[in-house]
C-alpha positions as CSV (number, residue, x, y, z in Angstrom):
1,X,-47.1,-7.4,-32.1
2,X,-48.5,-5.0,-29.6
3,X,-47.9,-5.4,-25.9
4,X,-50.5,-7.4,-24.0
5,X,-53.1,-5.3,-22.2
6,X,-52.9,-4.5,-18.5
7,X,-55.7,-3.6,-16.1
8,X,-56.9,-0.1,-16.5
9,X,-56.7,2.3,-13.5
10,X,-59.0,5.3,-13.2
11,X,-62.7,5.9,-14.0
12,X,-62.7,4.1,-17.3
13,X,-60.8,3.1,-20.3
14,X,-60.6,3.4,-24.0
15,X,-60.5,0.1,-25.9
16,X,-58.1,0.4,-28.9
17,X,-59.2,-1.2,-32.2
18,X,-56.8,0.4,-34.7
19,X,-54.6,3.3,-35.7
20,X,-55.5,5.3,-38.8
21,X,-54.1,8.4,-40.6
22,X,-55.4,11.9,-40.1
23,X,-56.5,14.0,-37.1
24,X,-60.1,14.5,-38.1
25,X,-62.8,13.2,-35.7
26,X,-64.8,10.3,-37.0
27,X,-67.6,8.2,-35.6
28,X,-68.6,4.7,-36.7
29,X,-71.7,4.0,-34.7
30,X,-72.3,1.6,-31.8
31,X,-70.3,-1.3,-33.2
32,X,-67.9,-1.7,-30.3
33,X,-67.3,-4.0,-27.4
34,X,-70.6,-4.2,-25.4
35,X,-72.3,-2.0,-28.0
36,X,-70.0,0.9,-27.4
37,X,-69.8,3.9,-29.7
38,X,-66.7,3.7,-31.9
39,X,-64.9,6.9,-32.6
40,X,-61.5,8.4,-33.2
41,X,-59.1,10.3,-30.9
42,X,-56.6,12.3,-32.9
43,X,-53.1,13.6,-32.3
44,X,-51.2,15.3,-35.1
45,X,-51.4,13.1,-38.3
46,X,-52.6,10.0,-36.5
47,X,-55.8,8.9,-34.8
48,X,-56.7,5.9,-32.6
49,X,-60.1,4.2,-33.2
50,X,-61.6,3.5,-29.8
51,X,-64.7,2.9,-27.7
52,X,-65.3,3.5,-24.0
53,X,-65.1,0.5,-21.7
54,X,-65.6,0.0,-17.9
55,X,-62.6,-0.1,-15.6
56,X,-61.8,-3.8,-16.2
57,X,-60.1,-6.2,-18.5
58,X,-62.1,-7.3,-21.5
59,X,-62.7,-11.1,-21.3
60,X,-61.7,-13.1,-24.4
61,X,-65.3,-14.1,-25.2
62,X,-66.6,-14.9,-28.7
63,X,-69.0,-11.8,-28.7
64,X,-66.1,-9.5,-27.9
65,X,-63.9,-11.0,-30.6
66,X,-66.8,-10.6,-33.0
67,X,-67.3,-6.9,-32.1
68,X,-63.5,-6.3,-32.5
69,X,-63.5,-7.9,-36.0
70,X,-66.7,-6.0,-36.9
71,X,-65.1,-2.7,-36.2
72,X,-62.0,-3.7,-38.3
73,X,-64.2,-4.7,-41.2
74,X,-66.0,-1.4,-41.1
75,X,-62.7,0.5,-41.0
76,X,-61.3,-1.5,-43.9
77,X,-64.1,-0.2,-46.1
78,X,-63.2,3.3,-45.1
79,X,-59.4,3.6,-44.9
80,X,-56.0,2.0,-44.3
81,X,-55.4,0.9,-40.8
82,X,-53.1,-0.7,-38.3
83,X,-55.2,-3.3,-36.4
84,X,-54.5,-3.6,-32.7
85,X,-54.4,-7.0,-31.0
86,X,-57.5,-7.9,-29.0
87,X,-57.8,-6.6,-25.5
88,X,-55.6,-3.4,-25.6
89,X,-57.0,-0.8,-23.2
90,X,-55.7,2.7,-22.5
91,X,-56.8,5.4,-20.1
92,X,-58.8,8.5,-21.2
93,X,-58.2,10.7,-24.3
94,X,-55.0,12.2,-22.9
95,X,-53.5,8.7,-22.4
96,X,-54.6,7.7,-25.9
97,X,-52.9,10.9,-27.4
98,X,-49.8,10.0,-25.4
99,X,-49.7,6.6,-27.0
100,X,-49.9,8.2,-30.5
101,X,-47.1,10.7,-29.5
102,X,-44.7,8.2,-28.0
103,X,-45.1,5.7,-30.8
104,X,-45.6,8.1,-33.7
105,X,-42.5,7.1,-35.8
106,X,-43.2,3.4,-35.6
107,X,-46.9,3.8,-36.2
108,X,-46.4,6.0,-39.2
109,X,-43.8,3.6,-40.7
110,X,-46.2,0.6,-40.2
111,X,-49.1,2.5,-41.8
112,X,-46.9,3.2,-44.9
113,X,-46.1,-0.6,-45.0
114,X,-49.7,-1.6,-45.1
115,X,-51.1,1.3,-47.1
116,X,-53.5,0.1,-49.8
117,X,-53.1,-3.5,-48.7
118,X,-55.1,-6.3,-47.0
119,X,-54.2,-9.7,-45.5
120,X,-55.2,-12.9,-47.2
121,X,-54.7,-16.3,-45.6
122,X,-53.9,-19.6,-47.2
123,X,-53.9,-23.0,-45.5
124,X,-52.8,-26.2,-47.3
125,X,-53.3,-29.6,-45.7
126,X,-52.8,-33.2,-46.4
127,X,-56.3,-34.8,-47.0
128,X,-55.4,-38.4,-46.4
129,X,-56.8,-41.1,-44.0
130,X,-53.5,-41.7,-42.3
131,X,-50.6,-39.3,-42.6
132,X,-48.0,-41.8,-41.5
133,X,-49.0,-44.4,-44.0
134,X,-49.2,-41.7,-46.7
135,X,-45.6,-40.7,-45.9
136,X,-44.5,-44.4,-45.9
137,X,-45.9,-44.8,-49.4
138,X,-44.0,-41.8,-50.9
139,X,-40.7,-42.1,-48.9
140,X,-38.8,-45.4,-49.4
141,X,-36.5,-44.8,-46.5
142,X,-39.5,-44.5,-44.1
143,X,-41.0,-47.6,-45.6
144,X,-37.8,-49.6,-45.0
145,X,-37.5,-48.2,-41.4
146,X,-41.2,-49.1,-40.7
147,X,-40.7,-52.6,-42.1
148,X,-37.6,-53.2,-39.9
149,X,-39.7,-52.1,-36.9
150,X,-42.4,-54.5,-37.8
151,X,-40.1,-57.5,-38.3
152,X,-42.0,-60.4,-36.7
153,X,-38.7,-62.2,-35.9
154,X,-37.7,-59.7,-33.2
155,X,-39.0,-57.1,-30.9
156,X,-38.0,-53.5,-31.7
157,X,-36.2,-51.5,-29.1
158,X,-37.5,-48.2,-27.7
159,X,-34.7,-46.4,-29.4
160,X,-35.7,-47.8,-32.8
161,X,-39.2,-46.6,-32.3
162,X,-38.0,-43.2,-31.5
163,X,-35.7,-43.2,-34.6
164,X,-38.7,-44.0,-36.9
165,X,-40.7,-41.3,-35.3
166,X,-37.9,-38.8,-35.8
167,X,-37.5,-39.8,-39.4
168,X,-41.2,-39.3,-40.0
169,X,-41.1,-35.8,-38.5
170,X,-38.0,-34.9,-40.5
171,X,-39.6,-36.0,-43.8
172,X,-42.8,-34.2,-42.9
173,X,-40.9,-31.0,-42.3
174,X,-38.8,-31.5,-45.5
175,X,-42.0,-32.0,-47.6
176,X,-43.6,-28.9,-46.0
177,X,-40.5,-26.8,-46.8
178,X,-40.4,-27.9,-50.5
179,X,-44.1,-27.5,-51.0
180,X,-44.3,-24.2,-49.3
181,X,-41.4,-22.9,-51.5
182,X,-43.4,-24.1,-54.6
183,X,-46.5,-22.2,-53.5
184,X,-44.6,-19.0,-52.5
185,X,-43.0,-18.9,-56.0
186,X,-46.5,-18.9,-57.5
187,X,-48.0,-16.4,-55.1
188,X,-44.9,-14.2,-54.8
189,X,-45.6,-11.9,-57.8
190,X,-49.1,-11.2,-56.4
191,X,-48.0,-10.4,-52.9
192,X,-46.0,-7.6,-51.2
193,X,-45.0,-10.0,-48.4
194,X,-45.6,-13.6,-47.4
195,X,-45.3,-14.7,-43.8
196,X,-45.3,-18.4,-43.0
197,X,-47.0,-19.2,-39.7
198,X,-46.4,-22.3,-37.6
199,X,-48.4,-25.4,-38.6
200,X,-51.0,-26.3,-36.0
201,X,-51.0,-30.1,-36.5
202,X,-49.2,-32.7,-38.5
203,X,-51.6,-32.7,-41.4
204,X,-51.1,-29.0,-42.1
205,X,-48.6,-28.4,-44.9
206,X,-48.5,-24.6,-44.7
207,X,-50.3,-21.7,-43.1
208,X,-49.4,-18.5,-45.0
209,X,-50.3,-14.9,-44.3
210,X,-50.1,-12.8,-47.5
211,X,-50.0,-9.0,-47.8
212,X,-52.0,-8.3,-51.0
213,X,-53.0,-5.1,-52.8
214,X,-56.5,-4.1,-51.8
215,X,-57.5,-4.0,-55.4
216,X,-55.7,-7.1,-56.4
217,X,-57.4,-9.8,-54.4
218,X,-58.9,-11.5,-57.5
219,X,-55.3,-11.9,-59.0
220,X,-54.2,-13.4,-55.7
221,X,-57.1,-15.9,-55.8
222,X,-56.2,-16.8,-59.4
223,X,-52.6,-17.5,-58.3
224,X,-53.8,-19.7,-55.5
225,X,-55.8,-21.8,-58.0
226,X,-52.8,-22.0,-60.3
227,X,-50.6,-23.2,-57.4
228,X,-53.2,-25.8,-56.4
229,X,-52.9,-27.2,-59.9
230,X,-49.4,-28.5,-59.0
231,X,-50.8,-30.6,-56.2
232,X,-52.8,-33.9,-56.4
233,X,-56.1,-34.8,-54.7
234,X,-54.2,-35.7,-51.5
235,X,-54.1,-31.9,-50.6
236,X,-56.7,-29.3,-49.8
237,X,-56.3,-25.6,-50.4
238,X,-58.3,-23.1,-48.2
239,X,-57.8,-19.4,-48.7
240,X,-59.6,-16.7,-46.8
241,X,-59.9,-12.9,-46.4
242,X,-59.5,-10.1,-46.9
243,X,-58.6,-9.2,-43.4
244,X,-57.0,-6.3,-41.6
245,X,-53.2,-6.9,-41.9
246,X,-52.6,-8.3,-38.3
247,X,-49.7,-10.5,-39.4
248,X,-47.8,-7.6,-40.8
249,X,-48.1,-5.2,-37.8
250,X,-45.0,-5.5,-35.6
251,X,-44.9,-2.8,-33.0
252,X,-43.7,-2.9,-29.4
253,X,-46.1,-0.2,-28.4
254,X,-46.0,1.7,-25.1
255,X,-49.6,1.8,-23.7
256,X,-50.4,4.3,-20.9
257,X,-53.2,3.4,-18.5
258,X,-53.5,6.9,-17.0
259,X,-56.2,9.4,-18.0
């Protein structure tokens, strides 16, 4: 991912939305942060898509996130792009061209990686009233451990409670791994890459970012529905996109803050 932004020095900055191919100047209207005009600054065979911003850090507010995503959606309809992380600010045009020059090799390589592709997301979750009781009912060893813990003839120790909790987590992770592998086998032929993201809570089974051909989103969706057929009603499938391929851009980019 790109380096986190730093405070801009100078008269003003250029907020970076994306990197695209080609040196030609392009303008996309007043879609940017704070209604700023979105345009390109080119250098050689690459251009940065930017808008002018005041001499300050952009606050992570909903309206700013929305403007950032709006620009990326507009660009996706026009060309391939490398999306930048929210909040990256450079100096003036000279500084932006310097970024393109210093990072040219990495940027060009990443653009080839995502050319003609978009990102699709897939989240699968357990849809059950109580995830612990659900796991107890499908794993005999957890049921036996739970029953020993609930023995009315004696009081369980703190260590025994911890052991049951650890067993629950281990079985949860094991189930996640096996079910994720099952889904990845179904989606694999329709994806260039699949990146598993960390689950955000214990009910989440998987959170996948999938790099899919721009013209093959329908085939990906069909593969998701096919994969869902292997799961019972205790699971929910939620896919979304297409998005700019954030999860597949991996650049330690040097950002200059001088004009």
